[in-house]
Structure formats: structure tokens, C-alpha cells
TIVO-2410 file (N, C-alpha, C; in nm, 3 decimals):
# residues 56
REC num residu      c1      c2      c3 atome chaine
REC   1      M  11.369  10.754   8.909     N      A
REC   1      M  11.298  10.643   8.852    CA      A
REC   1      M  11.161  10.691   8.806     C      A
REC   2      I  11.127  10.667   8.684     N      A
REC   2      I  10.998  10.703   8.628    CA      A
REC   2      I  10.916  10.576   8.610     C      A
REC   3      L  10.793  10.580   8.658     N      A
REC   3      L  10.704  10.465   8.645    CA      A
REC   3      L  10.605  10.488   8.533     C      A
REC   4      Y  10.584  10.386   8.453     N      A
REC   4      Y  10.486  10.392   8.345    CA      A
REC   4      Y  10.388  10.277   8.362     C      A
REC   5      P  10.261  10.300   8.334     N      A
REC   5      P  10.164  10.189   8.349    CA      A
REC   5      P  10.189  10.080   8.246     C      A
REC   6      K  10.173   9.957   8.290     N      A
REC   6      K  10.184   9.840   8.202    CA      A
REC   6      K  10.046   9.795   8.155     C      A
REC   7      A   9.944   9.834   8.231     N      A
REC   7      A   9.806   9.798   8.196    CA      A
REC   7      A   9.714   9.905   8.253     C      A
REC   8      M   9.602   9.924   8.186     N      A
REC   8      M   9.502  10.020   8.234    CA      A
REC   8      M   9.365   9.954   8.227     C      A
REC   9      F   9.281   9.986   8.324     N      A
REC   9      F   9.148   9.927   8.335    CA      A
REC   9      F   9.045  10.037   8.356     C      A
REC  10      N   8.923  10.013   8.313     N      A
REC  10      N   8.817  10.112   8.331    CA      A
REC  10      N   8.770  10.124   8.475     C      A
REC  11      K   8.774  10.014   8.548     N      A
REC  11      K   8.737  10.016   8.689    CA      A
REC  11      K   8.823   9.915   8.763     C      A
REC  12      V   8.844   9.941   8.889     N      A
REC  12      V   8.935   9.858   8.968    CA      A
REC  12      V   8.888   9.713   8.972     C      A
REC  13      S   8.758   9.690   8.973     N      A
REC  13      S   8.709   9.552   8.980    CA      A
REC  13      S   8.737   9.473   8.853     C      A
REC  14      D   8.782   9.540   8.746     N      A
REC  14      D   8.823   9.469   8.624    CA      A
REC  14      D   8.960   9.403   8.639     C      A
REC  15      I   9.034   9.442   8.742     N      A
REC  15      I   9.165   9.382   8.767    CA      A
REC  15      I   9.140   9.252   8.843     C      A
REC  16      T   9.155   9.141   8.775     N      A
REC  16      T   9.126   9.012   8.836    CA      A
REC  16      T   9.252   8.952   8.899     C      A
REC  17      T   9.230   8.862   8.993     N      A
REC  17      T   9.344   8.793   9.053    CA      A
REC  17      T   9.413   8.706   8.947     C      A
REC  18      E   9.337   8.656   8.851     N      A
REC  18      E   9.397   8.578   8.743    CA      A
REC  18      E   9.494   8.663   8.661     C      A
REC  19      F   9.454   8.787   8.630     N      A
REC  19      F   9.542   8.879   8.557    CA      A
REC  19      F   9.670   8.903   8.636     C      A
REC  20      L   9.655   8.928   8.766     N      A
REC  20      L   9.772   8.955   8.850    CA      A
REC  20      L   9.866   8.835   8.852     C      A
REC  21      K   9.812   8.715   8.868     N      A
REC  21      K   9.894   8.594   8.870    CA      A
REC  21      K   9.961   8.570   8.736     C      A
REC  22      Q   9.885   8.582   8.626     N      A
REC  22      Q   9.940   8.556   8.493    CA      A
REC  22      Q  10.054   8.651   8.458     C      A
REC  23      N  10.049   8.772   8.513     N      A
REC  23      N  10.151   8.872   8.483    CA      A
REC  23      N  10.251   8.890   8.596     C      A
REC  24      N  10.248   8.796   8.693     N      A
REC  24      N  10.342   8.796   8.805    CA      A
REC  24      N  10.348   8.932   8.875     C      A
REC  25      I  10.230   8.992   8.895     N      A
REC  25      I  10.221   9.123   8.959    CA      A
REC  25      I  10.206   9.103   9.109     C      A
REC  26      K  10.297   9.162   9.184     N      A
REC  26      K  10.299   9.148   9.329    CA      A
REC  26      K  10.250   9.273   9.401     C      A
REC  27      A  10.241   9.386   9.329     N      A
REC  27      A  10.197   9.512   9.391    CA      A
REC  27      A  10.125   9.596   9.286     C      A
REC  28      L  10.037   9.682   9.333     N      A
REC  28      L   9.962   9.773   9.246    CA      A
REC  28      L   9.980   9.915   9.294     C      A
REC  29      I   9.985  10.008   9.200     N      A
REC  29      I   9.979  10.150   9.231    CA      A
REC  29      I   9.846  10.198   9.175     C      A
REC  30      L   9.759  10.244   9.263     N      A
REC  30      L   9.625  10.286   9.223    CA      A
REC  30      L   9.603  10.433   9.252     C      A
REC  31      D   9.531  10.499   9.165     N      A
REC  31      D   9.492  10.638   9.184    CA      A
REC  31      D   9.367  10.639   9.270     C      A
REC  32      V   9.380  10.677   9.398     N      A
REC  32      V   9.268  10.663   9.489    CA      A
REC  32      V   9.181  10.788   9.501     C      A
REC  33      D   9.234  10.905   9.468     N      A
REC  33      D   9.155  11.026   9.490    CA      A
REC  33      D   9.037  11.034   9.393     C      A
REC  34      N   8.920  11.017   9.448     N      A
REC  34      N   8.793  11.020   9.376    CA      A
REC  34      N   8.781  10.910   9.270     C      A
REC  35      T   8.867  10.811   9.277     N      A
REC  35      T   8.857  10.696   9.187    CA      A
REC  35      T   8.808  10.575   9.266     C      A
REC  36      L   8.875  10.546   9.375     N      A
REC  36      L   8.834  10.435   9.461    CA      A
REC  36      L   8.749  10.481   9.579     C      A
REC  37      I   8.764  10.606   9.615     N      A
REC  37      I   8.688  10.660   9.727    CA      A
REC  37      I   8.609  10.782   9.680     C      A
REC  38      D   8.499  10.811   9.749     N      A
REC  38      D   8.423  10.930   9.715    CA      A
REC  38      D   8.477  11.051   9.790     C      A
REC  39      I   8.412  11.163   9.773     N      A
REC  39      I   8.458  11.288   9.834    CA      A
REC  39      I   8.464  11.280   9.987     C      A
REC  40      S   8.382  11.193  10.046     N      A
REC  40      S   8.380  11.176  10.192    CA      A
REC  40      S   8.473  11.064  10.237     C      A
REC  41      E   8.556  11.016  10.146     N      A
REC  41      E   8.653  10.910  10.173    CA      A
REC  41      E   8.588  10.777  10.210     C      A
REC  42      N   8.477  10.743  10.144     N      A
REC  42      N   8.408  10.616  10.165    CA      A
REC  42      N   8.438  10.522  10.049     C      A
REC  43      L   8.470  10.398  10.082     N      A
REC  43      L   8.488  10.295   9.981    CA      A
REC  43      L   8.354  10.230   9.951     C      A
REC  44      S   8.328  10.201   9.824     N      A
REC  44      S   8.205  10.131   9.789    CA      A
REC  44      S   8.216   9.985   9.834     C      A
REC  45      E   8.103   9.920   9.849     N      A
REC  45      E   8.103   9.778   9.887    CA      A
REC  45      E   8.174   9.695   9.780     C      A
REC  46      Q   8.155   9.729   9.654     N      A
REC  46      Q   8.220   9.656   9.544    CA      A
REC  46      Q   8.372   9.667   9.557     C      A
REC  47      T   8.422   9.786   9.588     N      A
REC  47      T   8.566   9.805   9.603    CA      A
REC  47      T   8.618   9.729   9.725     C      A
REC  48      K   8.542   9.729   9.833     N      A
REC  48      K   8.584   9.653   9.953    CA      A
REC  48      K   8.593   9.504   9.923     C      A
REC  49      K   8.494   9.451   9.852     N      A
REC  49      K   8.495   9.309   9.816    CA      A
REC  49      K   8.613   9.278   9.725     C      A
REC  50      W   8.641   9.366   9.628     N      A
REC  50      W   8.753   9.345   9.536    CA      A
REC  50      W   8.884   9.344   9.616     C      A
REC  51      A   8.900   9.438   9.706     N      A
REC  51      A   9.024   9.447   9.785    CA      A
REC  51      A   9.044   9.321   9.869     C      A
REC  52      E   8.938   9.271   9.930     N      A
REC  52      E   8.949   9.149  10.009    CA      A
REC  52      E   8.988   9.030   9.922     C      A
REC  53      A   8.931   9.021   9.803     N      A
REC  53      A   8.963   8.910   9.711    CA      A
REC  53      A   9.110   8.917   9.668     C      A
REC  54      V   9.159   9.036   9.640     N      A
REC  54      V   9.299   9.052   9.595    CA      A
REC  54      V   9.396   9.024   9.709     C      A
REC  55      K   9.360   9.059   9.832     N      A
REC  55      K   9.447   9.032   9.947    CA      A
REC  55      K   9.474   8.883   9.964     C      A
REC  56      K   9.374   8.801   9.933     N      A
REC  56      K   9.388   8.656   9.950    CA      A
REC  56      K   9.492   8.604   9.855     C      A
***
């Protein structure tokens, strides 16, 4: 099975819950290495807030 992206965003916080609902998206595959986390494996506060909003 080969996966292809259906949408691309400049930053994770651009992915809104409205977009997910409108497109009936139930799961995301995200590139986390140095995209969502820094070299020390720390999440930014903005990313933490986004993740909490999407979980709801």
C-alpha cells in the first residue's frame, strides 16, 4: 500500500479542526522529526495547544 498526501500545510497549526471535519479526516500522518519537535525532542507550546485542540 502506497500512501500519498491529500493536503499539505506550511505548519501544523494551519491544520484546523474545521478542515478535518469538512474532509471527514479521522487520522493524520505527520512528519515529526525536526518538524514538530526540536533536536532535543521538545514540543513547542503552539504545537501542544494545537494537539490538545485536535484531540477534542
